[in-house]
C-alpha positions as CSV (number, residue, x, y, z in Angstrom):
1,M,0.0,0.0,0.0
2,S,2.7,2.5,0.9
3,S,4.6,2.1,-2.3
4,S,1.5,2.8,-4.5
5,L,0.4,5.7,-2.2
6,D,3.9,7.2,-2.4
7,L,4.0,7.1,-6.2
8,L,0.6,8.6,-6.8
9,S,1.3,11.3,-4.3
10,Q,4.4,12.5,-6.1
11,P,4.4,15.4,-8.7
12,H,4.3,14.0,-12.2
13,H,5.2,15.1,-15.8
14,D,6.0,13.1,-18.9
15,G,6.4,13.8,-22.6
16,S,2.8,12.8,-23.6
17,D,0.3,15.3,-25.0
18,L,-1.4,15.5,-21.6
19,Y,1.6,17.4,-20.3
20,V,3.2,18.9,-23.4
21,S,1.0,21.1,-25.6
22,N,2.9,20.3,-28.9
23,S,5.2,17.3,-29.2
24,A,6.3,18.4,-32.7
25,P,7.1,22.1,-32.5
26,R,9.2,24.1,-34.9
27,L,12.3,25.9,-33.9
28,G,11.4,29.1,-32.1
29,E,7.9,28.0,-31.2
30,T,6.4,28.3,-27.7
31,V,5.3,25.1,-26.0
32,I,3.2,24.9,-22.8
33,L,4.5,22.4,-20.2
34,R,2.2,21.1,-17.4
35,V,2.9,19.5,-14.1
36,R,0.4,17.5,-11.9
37,V,1.1,18.2,-8.2
38,P,-0.9,16.3,-5.6
39,H,-1.8,18.4,-2.6
40,E,-0.1,16.1,-0.1
41,A,3.2,16.9,-1.9
42,D,2.9,20.4,-0.3
43,I,4.5,22.2,-3.2
44,T,4.2,26.0,-3.1
45,A,5.9,27.0,-6.4
46,V,7.1,25.3,-9.6
47,H,9.8,26.6,-11.9
48,V,11.1,25.1,-15.2
49,R,14.9,25.0,-15.7
50,L,16.0,25.2,-19.3
51,T,19.5,25.3,-20.9
52,P,19.1,27.3,-24.1
53,D,22.5,27.5,-25.8
54,A,23.8,25.5,-22.8
55,E,23.1,28.3,-20.2
56,P,20.7,27.6,-17.4
57,V,17.5,29.7,-17.4
58,F,14.5,29.5,-15.1
59,V,10.9,30.1,-16.1
60,D,8.2,30.5,-13.4
61,A,5.1,28.2,-13.7
62,V,1.7,29.4,-12.8
63,V,-1.3,27.7,-11.4
64,E,-3.5,26.6,-14.2
65,Q,-6.1,24.6,-12.3
66,R,-6.8,23.5,-8.7
67,T,-9.0,20.6,-7.8
68,D,-9.9,18.9,-4.5
69,T,-6.9,16.6,-4.9
70,E,-4.2,18.3,-7.0
71,T,-2.9,21.4,-8.6
72,W,-1.9,21.7,-12.2
73,W,0.9,24.1,-12.9
74,S,1.9,25.3,-16.4
75,A,4.7,27.2,-18.0
76,E,5.5,28.6,-21.4
77,V,8.9,27.7,-22.9
78,V,10.5,28.6,-26.2
79,C,12.1,25.9,-28.2
80,H,15.3,27.9,-28.8
81,N,17.5,24.9,-29.8
82,P,16.6,21.8,-31.8
83,V,16.7,19.9,-28.5
84,T,15.1,21.6,-25.5
85,N,16.2,19.9,-22.2
86,Y,14.2,20.8,-19.2
87,R,13.4,19.8,-15.7
88,F,11.3,21.3,-12.9
89,I,12.5,22.7,-9.5
90,L,9.8,22.5,-6.8
91,E,9.5,24.7,-3.8
92,G,8.1,23.3,-0.6
93,G,7.7,19.6,0.3
94,P,9.8,17.8,3.0
95,S,13.0,19.7,2.3
96,G,11.8,22.8,0.6
97,Y,13.7,21.9,-2.5
98,A,13.3,19.1,-5.1
99,W,14.0,18.4,-8.8
100,L,11.5,16.6,-11.1
101,N,13.1,15.0,-14.1
102,G,12.5,11.9,-16.3
103,T,13.3,9.5,-13.4
104,G,11.0,11.1,-10.9
105,V,11.4,13.4,-7.9
106,H,14.8,13.9,-6.3
107,L,15.6,15.8,-3.1
108,R,19.2,16.4,-4.2
109,D,21.0,17.7,-7.3
110,V,21.1,15.2,-10.2
111,P,22.9,15.3,-13.6
112,D,21.2,16.6,-16.7
113,A,21.2,13.3,-18.5
114,A,17.6,12.4,-17.4
115,D,16.1,15.8,-18.2
116,F,12.9,15.8,-20.2
117,R,13.4,16.7,-23.9
118,I,11.4,18.4,-26.6
119,V,12.8,18.2,-30.1
120,T,12.0,20.3,-33.2
121,Y,13.0,17.7,-35.8
122,A,10.4,16.5,-38.2
123,A,7.9,14.3,-36.5
124,P,7.7,10.5,-37.1
125,P,5.0,9.2,-39.5
126,A,1.5,10.0,-38.2
127,G,-0.1,6.8,-36.8
128,A,3.1,4.8,-36.8
129,G,3.0,4.6,-33.0
130,G,-0.2,2.7,-33.2
131,A,1.5,-0.3,-35.0
132,V,1.3,-3.8,-33.8
133,V,4.3,-5.5,-35.5
134,Y,4.7,-9.2,-36.4
135,Q,8.2,-10.3,-37.3
136,V,8.4,-12.9,-40.1
137,F,11.5,-14.9,-41.0
138,P,10.4,-15.7,-44.6
139,D,12.1,-19.1,-44.9
140,R,10.4,-20.4,-41.7
141,F,6.9,-18.8,-41.7
142,A,4.9,-20.3,-44.5
143,R,5.6,-22.2,-47.8
144,S,3.3,-21.7,-50.8
145,A,2.7,-24.4,-53.4
146,A,4.8,-22.4,-55.9
147,A,7.9,-23.0,-53.7
148,D,8.0,-26.6,-54.9
149,E,8.7,-25.4,-58.5
150,R,11.7,-23.3,-57.7
151,P,15.3,-24.7,-57.8
152,T,17.2,-25.0,-54.6
153,P,20.3,-22.7,-54.5
154,A,23.6,-24.4,-54.7
155,W,24.6,-23.2,-51.2
156,A,21.4,-24.5,-49.5
157,V,20.8,-27.7,-47.5
158,P,17.1,-28.4,-48.2
159,A,14.9,-29.5,-45.4
160,D,11.3,-30.7,-45.1
161,W,8.9,-28.4,-43.1
162,E,8.6,-30.8,-40.2
163,E,12.3,-31.4,-39.8
164,P,14.0,-29.9,-36.7
165,V,16.4,-27.1,-37.1
166,N,19.9,-28.5,-37.6
167,L,22.2,-26.7,-35.1
168,G,25.4,-28.1,-36.5
169,H,27.9,-25.3,-37.4
170,D,28.3,-26.7,-40.9
171,V,24.6,-26.7,-41.6
172,I,22.8,-24.2,-39.5
173,A,23.2,-21.1,-41.7
174,W,22.4,-23.0,-44.9
175,Q,19.4,-25.2,-44.0
176,L,16.5,-24.1,-46.2
177,F,12.9,-24.9,-45.4
178,G,11.5,-23.1,-48.5
179,G,9.2,-20.6,-46.9
180,D,8.4,-17.8,-49.3
181,L,6.6,-14.4,-49.7
182,D,3.5,-16.0,-51.3
183,G,3.3,-18.1,-48.2
184,V,3.1,-15.0,-46.1
185,V,0.3,-13.7,-48.4
186,E,-1.6,-16.9,-47.8
187,R,-1.4,-16.5,-44.0
188,L,-2.4,-12.9,-43.7
189,D,-5.8,-14.1,-42.4
190,H,-4.1,-15.4,-39.3
191,L,-2.4,-12.1,-38.7
192,E,-5.6,-10.1,-39.3
193,K,-7.5,-12.3,-36.8
194,L,-4.7,-11.8,-34.3
195,G,-5.0,-8.0,-34.6
196,V,-1.7,-7.4,-36.3
197,N,-1.4,-4.3,-38.5
198,T,2.3,-4.4,-39.5
199,V,4.3,-7.2,-41.0
200,Y,8.1,-6.9,-40.5
201,L,10.1,-9.1,-42.9
202,T,13.7,-10.1,-42.2
203,P,15.8,-9.8,-45.4
204,F,14.5,-11.1,-48.7
205,F,17.4,-10.3,-51.0
206,P,19.6,-12.9,-52.8
207,A,22.1,-14.3,-50.3
208,R,24.3,-17.3,-49.4
209,S,22.6,-18.1,-46.2
210,N,19.0,-18.6,-44.9
211,H,19.4,-15.5,-42.6
212,R,20.1,-13.3,-45.7
213,Y,22.0,-10.5,-43.9
214,D,24.9,-11.5,-46.2
215,A,22.8,-10.3,-49.2
216,S,25.1,-10.0,-52.2
217,T,22.8,-7.6,-54.1
218,F,19.9,-5.3,-53.3
219,A,18.8,-5.1,-56.9
220,A,16.1,-7.8,-56.7
221,V,14.1,-10.0,-54.4
222,D,15.6,-13.5,-54.1
223,P,13.9,-15.8,-56.6
224,V,13.8,-18.5,-53.9
225,L,11.3,-16.3,-52.1
226,G,9.3,-15.6,-55.2
227,G,11.1,-12.6,-56.7
228,D,10.0,-9.0,-57.0
229,E,6.5,-10.0,-58.1
230,A,5.9,-11.9,-54.9
231,L,7.0,-8.9,-52.8
232,A,4.5,-6.7,-54.8
233,R,1.8,-9.3,-54.2
234,L,2.5,-9.3,-50.5
235,T,2.5,-5.5,-50.1
236,E,-0.6,-5.2,-52.3
237,A,-2.5,-7.8,-50.2
238,A,-1.3,-6.3,-46.9
239,H,-2.2,-2.8,-47.9
240,A,-5.7,-3.9,-49.0
241,R,-6.2,-5.1,-45.4
242,G,-4.9,-1.9,-43.9
243,M,-1.6,-3.5,-43.0
244,R,1.9,-2.0,-43.4
245,V,5.0,-4.0,-44.5
246,L,8.5,-3.2,-43.2
247,G,11.7,-4.4,-44.8
248,D,15.1,-5.2,-43.2
249,F,18.6,-4.7,-44.4
250,T,22.0,-3.6,-43.0
251,T,23.8,-0.4,-43.7
252,N,26.8,-1.7,-41.8
253,H,28.2,-4.4,-44.0
254,T,27.4,-6.3,-47.2
255,G,27.8,-9.7,-48.7
256,A,30.9,-11.0,-50.3
257,A,29.4,-12.0,-53.5
258,H,29.9,-8.6,-55.2
259,E,31.8,-8.8,-58.4
260,W,34.7,-6.9,-56.8
261,F,35.1,-9.7,-54.3
262,E,35.4,-12.4,-56.9
263,K,38.1,-10.5,-58.8
264,A,41.8,-10.3,-58.2
265,Q,42.5,-7.3,-56.0
266,A,44.2,-5.6,-58.9
267,D,41.0,-5.5,-60.9
268,V,39.0,-3.7,-58.2
269,T,38.2,-0.1,-59.2
270,S,39.2,2.7,-56.8
271,D,35.5,3.5,-56.3
272,E,34.7,-0.1,-55.4
273,R,37.7,-0.4,-53.1
274,G,36.6,2.8,-51.4
275,F,33.2,1.3,-50.5
276,Y,34.9,-0.9,-47.9
277,L,37.1,-0.5,-44.9
278,W,40.7,-1.9,-45.1
279,D,43.1,-2.4,-42.3
280,E,46.8,-1.5,-42.2
281,D,47.8,-4.8,-43.7
282,G,45.6,-4.2,-46.8
283,D,42.9,-6.7,-45.8
284,Y,39.3,-5.7,-45.8
285,V,37.7,-5.3,-42.4
286,A,35.1,-8.1,-41.8
287,W,32.1,-7.4,-39.5
288,L,32.8,-9.2,-36.2
289,G,35.4,-11.2,-38.0
290,V,32.9,-12.9,-40.4
291,K,34.9,-13.1,-43.6
292,S,31.8,-13.1,-45.9
293,L,30.7,-9.7,-44.5
294,P,33.0,-6.8,-45.5
295,K,32.3,-3.6,-43.5
296,L,31.2,-0.6,-45.4
297,N,33.2,2.7,-45.4
298,Y,31.0,5.8,-45.2
299,D,33.9,8.1,-45.8
300,S,32.9,7.3,-49.5
301,A,30.6,9.9,-50.9
302,E,29.8,7.6,-53.8
303,L,28.8,4.8,-51.5
304,R,26.4,7.2,-49.7
305,R,25.0,8.3,-53.0
306,R,24.3,4.7,-54.1
307,V,22.8,3.6,-50.8
308,F,20.7,6.7,-49.9
309,D,20.3,9.1,-52.8
310,D,20.1,7.0,-55.9
311,A,16.4,6.4,-56.9
312,D,17.4,2.8,-57.7
313,G,19.5,2.4,-54.5
314,V,18.3,0.1,-51.8
315,V,16.8,2.7,-49.4
316,R,14.6,4.5,-51.9
317,K,13.8,1.8,-54.5
318,W,11.9,-0.6,-52.2
319,I,9.8,2.0,-50.4
320,S,8.8,3.7,-53.6
321,G,5.7,3.2,-55.7
322,E,2.2,2.0,-55.1
323,H,3.3,-1.3,-53.7
324,G,6.4,-0.2,-51.9
325,L,7.4,-1.1,-48.4
326,D,6.3,1.1,-45.6
327,G,9.7,1.5,-43.9
328,W,12.9,-0.1,-42.9
329,R,14.3,-1.8,-39.8
330,V,18.1,-1.5,-40.0
331,D,20.2,-4.4,-38.8
332,V,23.0,-3.6,-36.2
333,A,22.3,0.1,-36.7
334,N,24.5,0.8,-33.6
335,M,27.6,-0.3,-35.6
336,T,26.8,1.5,-38.8
337,G,29.6,4.0,-39.8
338,R,31.7,3.1,-36.8
339,Y,35.2,1.7,-36.9
340,R,38.1,2.8,-34.7
341,D,38.4,6.6,-35.1
342,Q,35.6,6.8,-37.7
343,D,32.1,7.6,-36.5
344,H,29.5,8.6,-39.1
345,N,26.6,6.8,-37.3
346,Q,24.3,9.7,-36.5
347,D,25.0,11.4,-39.8
348,I,24.1,8.2,-41.7
349,A,20.9,7.9,-39.7
350,R,19.9,11.5,-40.6
351,H,20.9,10.9,-44.2
352,M,18.8,7.7,-44.4
353,R,15.8,9.4,-42.7
354,A,15.9,12.3,-45.2
355,A,16.1,10.0,-48.2
356,M,13.1,8.0,-47.0
357,A,11.1,11.1,-46.3
358,E,11.6,12.2,-49.9
359,A,10.7,8.8,-51.3
360,R,7.8,8.0,-49.0
361,P,7.0,10.6,-46.3
362,D,5.1,8.1,-44.1
363,A,7.9,5.5,-44.0
364,L,9.1,4.4,-40.6
365,L,12.8,4.0,-39.7
366,V,13.8,1.8,-36.8
367,G,17.4,0.9,-35.9
368,E,18.5,-2.3,-34.2
369,H,20.3,-1.6,-30.9
370,C,21.1,-4.3,-28.3
371,H,22.5,-2.1,-25.5
372,D,22.2,1.5,-24.4
373,F,20.7,3.3,-27.4
374,T,20.2,6.6,-25.8
375,R,23.1,8.5,-27.4
376,D,22.1,7.3,-30.8
377,A,18.4,8.0,-30.7
378,V,18.2,11.8,-30.0
379,G,15.3,12.3,-32.4
380,D,16.8,13.4,-35.7
381,G,17.8,10.0,-37.1
382,W,16.1,6.7,-36.3
383,H,12.5,7.3,-35.5
384,G,13.0,4.6,-32.9
385,V,15.1,1.6,-32.0
386,M,14.6,-2.0,-31.0
387,N,14.2,-1.5,-27.3
388,Y,16.2,-4.4,-26.0
389,A,17.9,-2.4,-23.2
390,G,14.9,-0.5,-21.9
391,F,12.3,-3.2,-22.3
392,T,13.4,-6.7,-23.2
393,R,16.2,-7.1,-20.7
394,P,14.2,-5.8,-17.7
395,V,11.2,-8.0,-18.7
396,W,13.5,-11.0,-18.9
397,T,15.0,-10.3,-15.5
398,W,11.5,-10.3,-14.0
399,L,10.0,-13.3,-15.8
400,R,12.8,-15.7,-16.6
401,D,12.3,-19.1,-15.1
402,T,14.0,-19.7,-11.8
403,G,15.6,-22.8,-13.3
404,Y,16.6,-21.4,-16.6
405,A,18.6,-18.3,-17.2
406,P,19.7,-17.6,-20.8
407,K,22.6,-15.4,-21.7
408,F,21.7,-12.3,-23.6
409,L,23.4,-11.8,-27.0
410,G,26.9,-12.6,-26.1
411,S,26.9,-11.7,-22.4
412,P,29.3,-13.9,-20.3
413,L,26.8,-14.0,-17.5
414,M,23.3,-15.4,-17.2
415,V,20.3,-13.0,-17.0
416,P,19.5,-12.4,-13.3
417,R,16.1,-12.8,-11.8
418,L,15.0,-9.5,-10.2
419,G,11.9,-8.0,-8.6
420,G,9.5,-5.5,-9.9
421,V,11.1,-2.5,-8.4
422,S,14.3,-3.1,-10.4
423,V,12.2,-3.6,-13.5
424,M,10.4,-0.2,-12.9
425,E,13.7,1.6,-12.2
426,T,15.4,0.2,-15.3
427,M,12.5,1.1,-17.6
428,R,12.3,4.6,-16.0
429,E,16.0,5.3,-16.6
430,F,16.1,4.3,-20.2
431,T,12.8,6.1,-21.0
432,A,14.2,9.3,-19.4
433,L,17.3,9.5,-21.6
434,V,15.6,10.1,-25.0
435,P,12.7,12.2,-26.3
436,F,9.3,10.6,-25.4
437,R,8.4,10.3,-29.1
438,T,11.5,8.1,-29.6
439,V,10.1,5.8,-26.9
440,Q,6.7,5.9,-28.6
441,H,8.2,4.8,-32.0
442,S,10.6,2.1,-30.7
443,F,9.9,-1.6,-30.9
444,N,9.2,-3.2,-27.5
445,L,9.8,-6.9,-27.7
446,V,10.0,-9.9,-25.4
447,G,12.2,-11.7,-27.9
448,S,13.1,-11.9,-31.5
449,H,14.5,-14.2,-34.1
450,D,17.9,-13.5,-32.6
451,T,17.1,-14.5,-29.0
452,T,15.6,-17.1,-26.7
453,R,11.9,-17.5,-27.3
454,V,9.7,-16.1,-24.5
455,R,7.9,-19.4,-24.1
456,T,11.2,-21.1,-23.3
457,L,12.4,-18.2,-21.2
458,V,9.6,-18.4,-18.6
459,G,9.8,-22.2,-18.0
460,E,6.9,-24.6,-17.6
461,D,4.2,-22.1,-16.5
462,A,2.8,-20.7,-19.8
463,R,0.9,-18.1,-17.8
464,Q,4.2,-16.2,-17.4
465,V,3.9,-15.4,-21.1
466,D,0.6,-13.7,-20.2
467,A,2.6,-11.3,-18.0
468,A,5.2,-10.7,-20.7
469,A,2.5,-10.1,-23.3
470,G,0.7,-7.8,-20.9
471,L,3.7,-5.6,-20.6
472,L,4.4,-5.8,-24.3
473,F,0.9,-4.5,-25.4
474,T,0.4,-1.9,-22.7
475,M,3.7,-0.1,-22.3
476,P,4.7,3.0,-24.4
477,G,6.2,2.0,-27.7
478,I,5.4,-0.2,-30.6
479,P,4.8,-3.9,-29.6
480,M,6.7,-6.4,-31.8
481,M,6.2,-10.1,-31.6
482,T,8.1,-12.9,-33.4
483,Y,6.1,-15.3,-35.6
484,G,4.8,-18.1,-33.4
485,D,5.1,-16.4,-30.1
486,E,1.3,-16.2,-30.0
487,I,1.0,-20.0,-30.2
488,G,3.8,-20.9,-27.8
489,M,6.7,-21.7,-30.1
490,R,9.9,-22.5,-28.2
491,G,13.6,-22.0,-28.7
492,D,16.7,-21.9,-26.4
493,F,18.4,-19.2,-28.5
494,G,18.1,-17.4,-31.8
495,E,18.9,-20.1,-34.2
496,D,17.0,-22.7,-32.2
497,G,14.0,-20.4,-32.2
498,R,13.9,-20.1,-35.9
499,R,11.8,-23.2,-36.3
500,P,9.2,-23.5,-39.1
501,M,5.8,-22.2,-38.1
502,P,3.6,-25.2,-37.3
503,W,0.4,-24.7,-39.2
504,D,-1.2,-27.8,-37.7
505,E,-3.4,-26.1,-35.2
506,S,-3.5,-29.1,-32.9
507,R,0.0,-28.2,-31.9
508,W,-0.9,-24.6,-30.9
509,D,-1.4,-23.3,-27.4
510,H,-4.9,-21.9,-28.1
511,R,-5.2,-20.4,-24.6
512,L,-2.1,-18.4,-25.2
513,L,-3.4,-17.4,-28.7
514,D,-6.6,-16.0,-27.0
515,V,-4.4,-14.0,-24.6
516,Y,-2.5,-12.4,-27.4
517,R,-5.8,-11.6,-29.3
518,G,-7.4,-10.2,-26.2
519,L,-4.4,-8.0,-25.2
520,I,-4.0,-6.7,-28.8
521,A,-7.8,-5.9,-28.9
522,A,-7.5,-4.0,-25.6
523,R,-4.6,-1.9,-27.0
524,T,-6.4,-1.3,-30.3
525,S,-9.5,-0.1,-28.4
526,S,-7.8,2.3,-26.1
527,V,-6.2,5.6,-27.2
528,A,-4.5,5.7,-23.7
529,L,-2.7,2.4,-24.3
530,R,-1.6,3.5,-27.8
531,E,-0.6,7.1,-27.1
532,G,-0.6,7.9,-23.4
533,G,2.2,8.7,-21.1
534,L,3.4,6.4,-18.3
535,R,2.8,7.0,-14.6
536,W,3.9,4.3,-12.2
537,V,1.5,3.4,-9.4
538,H,3.1,0.4,-7.7
539,A,6.0,-1.9,-8.0
540,S,6.9,-4.9,-5.8
541,D,8.5,-8.3,-6.3
542,D,5.6,-9.9,-8.1
543,A,3.4,-7.0,-9.2
544,L,3.7,-3.9,-11.5
545,V,0.9,-1.4,-11.7
546,Y,0.9,1.7,-13.9
547,L,-1.2,4.3,-15.7
548,R,-1.3,5.2,-19.3
549,Q,-3.1,8.5,-19.8
550,T,-4.1,11.0,-22.5
551,G,-6.2,14.1,-22.2
552,A,-9.3,12.1,-23.0
553,E,-8.7,8.7,-21.4
554,T,-6.9,6.8,-18.6
555,A,-5.9,3.1,-18.6
556,L,-4.8,1.3,-15.4
557,V,-2.7,-1.8,-15.9
558,H,-1.9,-4.5,-13.3
559,V,0.6,-7.2,-14.3
560,A,1.5,-10.0,-11.9
561,R,4.2,-12.6,-12.4
562,A,2.9,-14.7,-9.5
563,G,0.0,-14.7,-7.1
564,H,0.3,-12.1,-4.5
565,G,-1.6,-10.5,-1.6
566,P,-3.9,-7.5,-2.0
567,V,-2.2,-4.3,-3.3
568,T,-4.2,-1.4,-1.9
569,V,-4.2,1.7,-4.1
570,S,-5.8,4.9,-3.1
571,T,-8.3,6.2,-5.8
572,T,-7.8,9.8,-4.6
573,H,-5.9,10.7,-7.7
574,L,-7.8,8.4,-10.1
575,G,-10.7,10.6,-11.0
576,G,-13.4,8.9,-13.0
577,I,-12.3,5.4,-12.1
578,E,-15.8,4.6,-11.0
579,G,-16.7,4.6,-14.7
580,A,-14.0,2.2,-15.6
581,R,-14.7,-0.7,-18.0
582,T,-12.7,-3.9,-17.9
583,A,-10.7,-4.0,-21.1
584,Y,-8.9,-7.3,-20.2
585,G,-8.8,-9.6,-17.2
586,R,-10.7,-9.5,-13.9
587,N,-13.2,-6.9,-12.9
588,L,-12.1,-4.0,-10.7
589,A,-12.7,-4.2,-6.9
590,L,-13.4,-0.7,-5.8
591,G,-13.9,0.2,-2.2
592,E,-14.4,3.5,-0.3
593,G,-11.6,5.7,-1.5
594,S,-9.4,2.8,-2.5
595,M,-9.2,-0.4,-4.6
596,E,-7.5,-3.8,-4.1
597,L,-5.5,-5.5,-6.8
598,V,-5.1,-9.2,-6.4
599,A,-3.7,-12.1,-8.4
600,D,-4.0,-15.8,-8.1
601,G,-1.0,-16.4,-10.4
602,P,0.6,-14.7,-13.4
603,E,-2.1,-12.6,-14.9
604,V,-2.9,-9.2,-16.5
605,S,-5.8,-6.9,-15.9
606,I,-6.6,-3.6,-17.7
607,W,-9.3,-1.0,-16.9
608,V,-10.1,2.0,-19.0
609,W,-12.2,5.1,-18.3
610,P,-12.8,8.5,-19.8
611,N,-11.3,11.4,-17.9
612,P,-13.8,13.5,-16.1
């Protein structure tokens, strides 16, 4: 009880539209910032601290509204720089002095890193934040009848759909099950019934492996997957259903099947040679030592032109036209343009974003990032990132099975098992270090084709997946699931998890499928869950409770990883909750001035109500 009471009694601000009058201002425009201050916080004055041109400036806030339970303060600030960092200094309270920044209230001085941010860069595509993304590994998702008529590439080791994935090092990258893009078209009904509105394809270009990040050319779709015509059929069919389709490629390295790689070194033109990085011994630099993947050199203006500016280059070509893709996810975006003393990363992200905006203004750009992304996602390059650090890892630490602890993408240590307070603090810290709209346009995920499957992560109790999915579909950001998560597919690690999708429904976990459908439906039906800010209500070992709120609507979410005793939450600061509807889970138990949240085991409940 005390934890939830303390959190709801603290002053609150976040980057959502409820607290920021314009999340996409132009340089020089004035924005109104609002702070909610419960009366028990005993705050007598609020000031905004800005740093225009890196010099601290204070702006006084004024009382905008006073209710029986709280006071709303507001202040006008000018977006003098492309990034406006701000925090609030609060007079009164227990010490007479406190800071409010992205990680909460502090009774001491804190660094600027977690200040709130408003950016004046062009806004991400309208509506993209409402995406529900389904990741498809084309070779393993669905195989159309036409696949039988296509020749098997010389590099491939053919496999029947029901065969297990061969994890032998001499086979694993070349085992080919024959899934294709027409197979995806044939299964769009499944995605539509699930509630998915965005399909994300891992690479579909000609390659020498099933993973296809070693693509040798971006000029065409791999014939094994059905060729360019199959991609056009897929985008046309998806668009007809109101779905978007995202592609995937790497700006960091490229495949070794380019003509220059097959030639003697003396035959390589100076331009071609300049596209790649070379070490002091005259050898090309291979990405992570993988010899088939030379690392690209963005010192080359011609390389940049071909990748980003050429109408027939990979970035523009595939998102152009009536049946073009709706955006790109960029593989290992954190490594792009970086090698020793070279660092073009953010410049490349900006260049790619500008090129995409010209070719398809509503295209989404998401960069892969597996650790701290906050210095690379300042709002002018990637619209968002794959939020492994600020979402996946904390969720894993909360839900991984007590008897099974995977390593995370190369870590020498197993993922620890932690309580809900650590999860809340981790999520808070990462969210605080980037603009809120970066958070809103980042992929939240509980796993991907590169990681342990969530069903394996949680152990024998499949209801733990309910908790993972509950966080996935109710937290700020774009939820992304991997094909088969919704039916309980397993896998100890990335390659093991890339199993063919079992289309025999007798092998599905239908209870889990209903959970995914129900949670996606709850998200789709609630503007607060899609667009609202995040206000924590309670965190303990086995329970997380938080609010998502817009100006029009509030959603209250309770996620439990295990059964727990009643969590008593005061309803003093939850105006309108008496009109709440149950969007998912158990009905709300309201008392006189409080409510009790209980759980018999892992479960999720969501209640939604219009703001008074």
